[in-house]
N, C-alpha and C positions, 0 to 999 in steps of 0.2 A: 501360167503362163510366164517363161523366165523376166525378172527385175526388170534385165537391160531392153527386153522387146516391149515390156509394161510403160517404160520411161521414153522409150522412140513413140509408142501409142498415144502415150500423156500427151509429148511434143507434137506431134500430129495434128490431135486432135485440138489443142489448147490453140492453136499454131489458126485450124478452121474457126474455132471457136472468135477468136479476136479479128479474124478478117471478116467475119457475119458481122458482130458487133460495130467494126469501123465503118463497115456498109451503111447499117439501119441510123450512123449518127446522122447522115445528112436527110433520112427522114425515114417513113415506112414504107414498107416494099412487101410483095410478093415471091414467093420462095424462086420461082424463074428472075424475077428482075434481081436480084441477091447475084443467085450463081452468072447473071449475064454480066452484072457490075463486075463482080474479080474478076472474071475472064476477058471483058474488056482492058480494064485498068491494069491489069497486067501482059497485056499484049500478047493477049491467050496463051500464055504461057500455063494458067492455072484453068482449067475445065472441073469446073463441079459437077460432079454425077451423081446424081438423087439418092443412091445408095449412102450420100456422104452428106449433102444436104440437110435432107429435111431431119434424118435423124438429130444431126446436129442443131437444126433449128428446135427440134421437139428437148433436147438438153436442156438449150439454154431457156427457153421456156419453163420446163421442170424447175431450176434455179433459180426463178424469179428475173432474169435478166435482160428477157423480150416477152411483150404480151405478145397476144395475136387475136383479130374480129376478120368474120367474114363480110366481106362487102363487093357490091360492085364496082366493076371497076369503069372509071369515066370514060373509056375510050373501046367498052367494049362491055355489050349486054350480056356479060359475062360474072360469075363470084368469082375472088381469090381469097384466099387467108393472106390477109395482109400483118406484118411483124412490123414492133415498136421497138425501140430502145425503152427500156425504164430508167430511172435514177441508179436502182440498184447496178443494171448493165452499163451505165456511163461509169461508174465507179470501176468495177470490174475492169473496162477494156484500160481503164488507166493503170490498173495491175499488171495486165496481159502485156499491153505494150513496153512497160518497163520491165521486163521478165524478159521479153522481147530482143529488145535491147540490148541486155546485159549480154546474153547469147547469142548475137549477132558481131557483138565488142569483142568476146571470147574467141570466136570462131576466126577472127578478120586477125587477132594477134598470131596465132598459129599459123593462118595464110600466108599471111603480110609481114613478119616480124619487122621491129626497127632495126637497122643498122646495127650489126652489131660492132661494139668498141672494139678496136685493132689490139 
């Protein structure tokens, strides 16, 4: 993979990781709830596909940023895998938010530069 392509993939992966970690800050949730929360809060702009969401959840679990446990859902007689944010995940969320903010500010400077002096 080319260096530029890898950086783009890392950016997208990091953004998804950040959105998942942020969602879990509100409390434990199973994958479908996480995806729906992201979709709802972005007014359907971001729609989580299983092919992206579940590999991301597994990656976050391997890194120790989330833990998971199979539990019976309160409103259903069915078992779901609930994900929880760990202390390590909370710290990583702060790192990811900081990186995202710096990138958004850099893009904003290009898109909407301050009025040039005459």
